N, C-alpha and C positions, 0 to 999 in steps of 0.2 A: 380081336374084338376091342373096339374102342369104348371108352367110358366117357359119357357126357354129363356135365354138371349143369343143371338148369337152376337159375336164380328165381326164387319165388317169395311172395309175401304171405302173411297169415291167411288172407282172404282167398288168394288164388290157390294156395297149397291145398286147402280143404277141397276145392273143386277139382284140382288135378287128381287127387286121390279118389274122389267119388265118381269121376267120369273117366278116369284112367287115360289121361293125356298129359303131355308136356308141351310147353309153347314159349315163344318169345314175342315181345310186343314191339311195335314200331311207332309208339306214341299215337298221334292222330293221323299218321300218314297213310295214304291209300296207294297200293301198288297198281299203277296204271300201265305197266309195260309188260305184264305177263303174256307170253306168246305173241308179242307185238314188237315192231321195230322202233316205235316212237314212245316218247314220254313227255309230259308237261312239267316234270319235276326238275329242279335245279340239280346240277351234276353232283353237288355235295350230298344232297338228300338221297339221290338215286344210289350213289356209291354206298351210303350207309345201309340202305335196304338190301343192296346186292351183297354186302358183307354179311348181313344176317342170313340171307339165302344161302351163302356159301357155308356158314355154320350149320344150317339146317340140312344142307345137302350131304354132309359127311355122315349122317346117321344111316346105319345099315341094320337090317333085321337081326335081332339077337344082341345088339350092342347094349351095354349096361347104361342105365340112367340113374343118377343120384340127384336129389334135390337139395339145394342150399337155401334154407329159410333165413331171410335177412333179419337183422336186428330191427325191431320196431317197438320203441318204448310205449307208444300209445296203445299197443296191443299186449303190453307186458311181456314182450319178447326182448329180453335184455342182452342177449348175445346170439349171434348167428349160429345155426346148427346144420349139420349135414344128415340127411335121412335117406334110407334106401333099403333094399336095392331092387330096382325094376329093370325091365329090358324092353327094347323097341320092338313093336309088333310088326313093323314093315320097314322097307327101305325108304330113306329120305323123309322129309317132312312135306306137308301139303299146305296150301294157301287157303285161309279163310279171311277174306279181305275185310278191311276196317270200314264197314258200313252197317246199316240197320239190321242186316241179315246175319251178322256175325254171331255164331253160336255162343251163348252164355255171356255175352258182353256186359249185360246189366248186372248179372250175378258176380262176375269177375271184377267189376268196377274199373276195368281197363281193357284195352284192345290187345289181344294176343293173335297176331297175324299168321305166324308160321308155327304149325302144330305137328306133333308126333304122337301117335297112339302108343300106349305102353301096356304092359302086363306085369303082374308081380313076378319076381324072381326069388329073392330071399329078402323078405320084408321084416324089419325090426321096429319095435315100438319107439325106442328112444333114439334121439339123434346125438351126434358127436359135436361138441362145441367147436367153434372156430379156433379157440385157443388150444384145445386138445389136438386138433388136426394140424394147425399151422405153426404154433408157437412152442408147443411141448417138444423138447429135444432129448428126453431120456431114451436110452436104448439106441440112439443114433450114433454112428461111428464117424460120420462125415457130413458137412453141410449139403453135399449133393444128394443126400437122402431125404431132404425136406421137400414138401409139396410145392415146388417152385411154380408150377403152372397156375396154381391158385393164388400164390403170393403175388406173382406178376399181375394177375387179374386185379387184385386189390389195389396195386400200385398204379395201374394204368386206366382205371375207370371201368364203367359198366360194359359187360358183355353177357348177354342173357343165357348163352349156351357155350360153355367152355369145355374143350376136351382135356383130359389129363392122361398122362402116359400110363403104360401098363403097370409099371412098378409103383407109380403113385396111386393107381386104382387099387392095387393089391393092398397097399398100406391103409388107404382110407376105408376100404371094405372091412379089413380086419379090425380097425378101430371101432367101426360101427358094430361089428359082431361082438367084440369083447365088451363094449359098453352095455350090451344086452345079455351078457353071460352066455353068449352063443345060442340064445333061444329065439328062434324065428316065430313070427305070428302064424298060427294055424288058420289060414284064411278060409279054406273050404269054399262054401257058398256065401260067405259073409261079404258085406260091403265095407270097403275101407273108408275111413274118414280121419279128420284131425281134431283132437281135443286141444283147443287153444289154452285152456286153463292149465292142464297138465303137460302141455307141449309134447304130446305123444301121438303117434299113429295108432288109431284104434279100430276095432271091428264092431260093426253094428248089425242088427238083424233086419235092417231096411232092405227093400228090394234093390238089387244091383242095377245101376243106371246103364242104359245103352247110349253110346255116343252117337248123336243124330245130326251133327254139324256137316257143313260142306267140306268136301275134300278135293280141292282143285289142284291138279298137277301143275308144277312150276316148270316153265320152259323159257330160259333166257336166251336161247340161241338166236332168234330173230333180232333181238336187241343187240347182242354181241356182233352179229354180222353187219348190222347197220352202222355201228360205231367203227368197226374195222374198215368199212368202205368209206366212211367219212374221215378216216384218219384221225380219230379222236381217241383219247386214252380209254382202254377197256381192261386194264390189268385185273381189277376186282371181278369183272365179268368172266375173265379167263380162269381165274381161280375157282369161281363157283362152277363153271363148266367142267373143269378137270376133276374137282372133288366129287361132283355128282356122277360123272361118267366113268371114272377110272375103275377098271376091273369088272365092269358090267357087260362087256361085249358089245357096247353101243357104238364105240368108235375104235375099230380094230387097230388103226395106226397109232392111236394114243396108247392103247394097252401094250402093243408090241414094243413101242419105244421106251416106255417107262417100266413096265412089269415083265416083259418078255413072255416066256411060255407059261409061267405060273400066275394066273389071274387072281389068285387068292392072296390076301395080305392079312397080317395080324393086327394092324393098327393104322389109322389114318387121321392126320391132323392138318389144320390150316391155320394160318396166322399164329404159328407156334412161337411164343415169346422166348427169346434166348438172351435175356439180359434185362437190367432195370431201366435201360434206355428204351428206344423205340424199335430196336432190332426184332424183326419177326421173320421166321421162315415161312414163305408163302404157302407151300404144301410140304408135308413130310409123311413118308410111308415106311412102315416096317414090314418087310416081306422075307421070303426064303428063296434063295437061288442056289441051285446045286447043293442042297442040304446045309446051306450056310445062311444064318440070319444076316440080312443086309438092311441098313437104314438109308433111306433115300431123301436127303434134303433137296428140295426143288426150288430154284429161283425162277420166277416168272417175269416176263417182260412183254408189254404190248407194243414194243418197238424192236428194232434190230439190236443184236448184241453189241456190246460196247467194251472198251478196254477197262472200264471201271468195275465190271460185273464180278470179276474174281475177288476183288477186295471185300465185297459183301459176303460172298460164299466162304471166304477164308474165316470170317467171324463166325459163321455157322459151324464150321469144322472145329474151331477153338472151343466153342460152347459145348458142342456135342461131346467132345473128348473129356471135358471136365465135369459135365453134369449128367449126360445121358448114358454113355457106354459104361461107366463104372457100375451102374445099376442094371444094365441090360447089354451084355457084351454083343457087339455087332460089328461087321464090316461097315464102312461108310462109302456110299456111292453118290457123290454130288452130281446134280443135274442143273443145266441151264436150258430153259425153254423160252425161245424168243422168235420174233417174226423173221420170215425168210429173207436172207440177203441174196438178191438175184445175181449180182455181179461179184463173183468171188476172185476176181483177178486184181482188185484194187489194192493199193498200199494200206488203206484203212483196214480192209479185211485181214491182211497179213499181220498187221499189228495186233488185232484181236486174237488171232490164233497164237501169236507169240506170247500173249498174256496167259492163254490156256496152257501152253507148254511150260511156261515158267511156274505156274501154279502147280502143275503135275510134278515137276522136278522138286519143288520145295516140300511137297506133301506126299512124296512117294511111299514113305513108311507109315503115313497116317491114314490115308484113304486111297480109294481107287482113282484112276484118272477121271477128270471131269467129262461127263457125257454131255454132248452138245446136241440139242434137238431144236429144229426149226419147224414152224408151221406156216401154212398158207390157206387161203380160202379156195374151196373147190366144191361146186354144186351146193352152195349155201351151207357148207359145213367146214370144219377145220380138218386139215390133213397134216399129220405130224410125220417128221422124217429125221432119223438119226444122221448126223453129219460126221463123217470120218475126216479128221484133220491131221 
């Protein structure tokens, strides 16, 4: 079960609670490529929207949702706070495009294009301050116990929906619980709302709202296929495709190559920050194979594999060993997913394989051998294949 932290303001948070949904905004941008091969958007803007869709696509039914209320001096919110705990009602997020028909756009005072319906799980009145969650280090034995996913988010700028690791979620949820003396709100048939003056989640006797907005399914495949055929970069699209489809039985070759026989996983992340620089693991999955927990850091490429790929994957292994596995013991199975190389008799291909073998030798005690997966286009969909080398 993945935990997702949604960033909200005082105005939007009240509506999230009253209508039971979470969402992320795309400023004034309109998604014009859903279920279509073309777009009028500049590629930078398109990739920004696709990145948000990738974040939205990692949500699975039953996942935990926590809200981070941003500091807003004009609303007398003098420090950010984390509130929870909710859970996702369905798989994925849906599209409610930025136009005059977007649900609650006037009340929200901003566009929230990608939305997820939620329901209460264990809801507490008071939030945990950012300082308590991110800066307070009492009872910590090591820096790797800090909530680095959220610290990295602060350092690297806005991301409206950030996943946190299982051990980070356990810590954050316990902080929220302890802050409220372990007393959950007894919701019953009450309606949730937000008291801005007291900065608390409250219960009201008003009628519970029904969410009546549009719920358009998101389909990026036609756009991905068009970019594949045009030989233009589609790495962000590939990430969104994999995050959405993995483990759902929608692309059997994908599931077989990455997950094997066990389609269930305990955690799914994308753009997983692994350092204060710009290093990010494209996709990461925690699963169980042969009764052993295994962490899968996945490097994605919209081009063919290259001799430089293992250098990036090595950084992932170094970070995971120092920050992740001390908190959640796991085997590590690195993967490289890239476009098919048709001619495997070339010297260039052999040099690539040499870097794989060198990586495996250097890391034989630290992780499993690199799994190399290629994909190609077949009948307007991606087909994935594990390559033995």
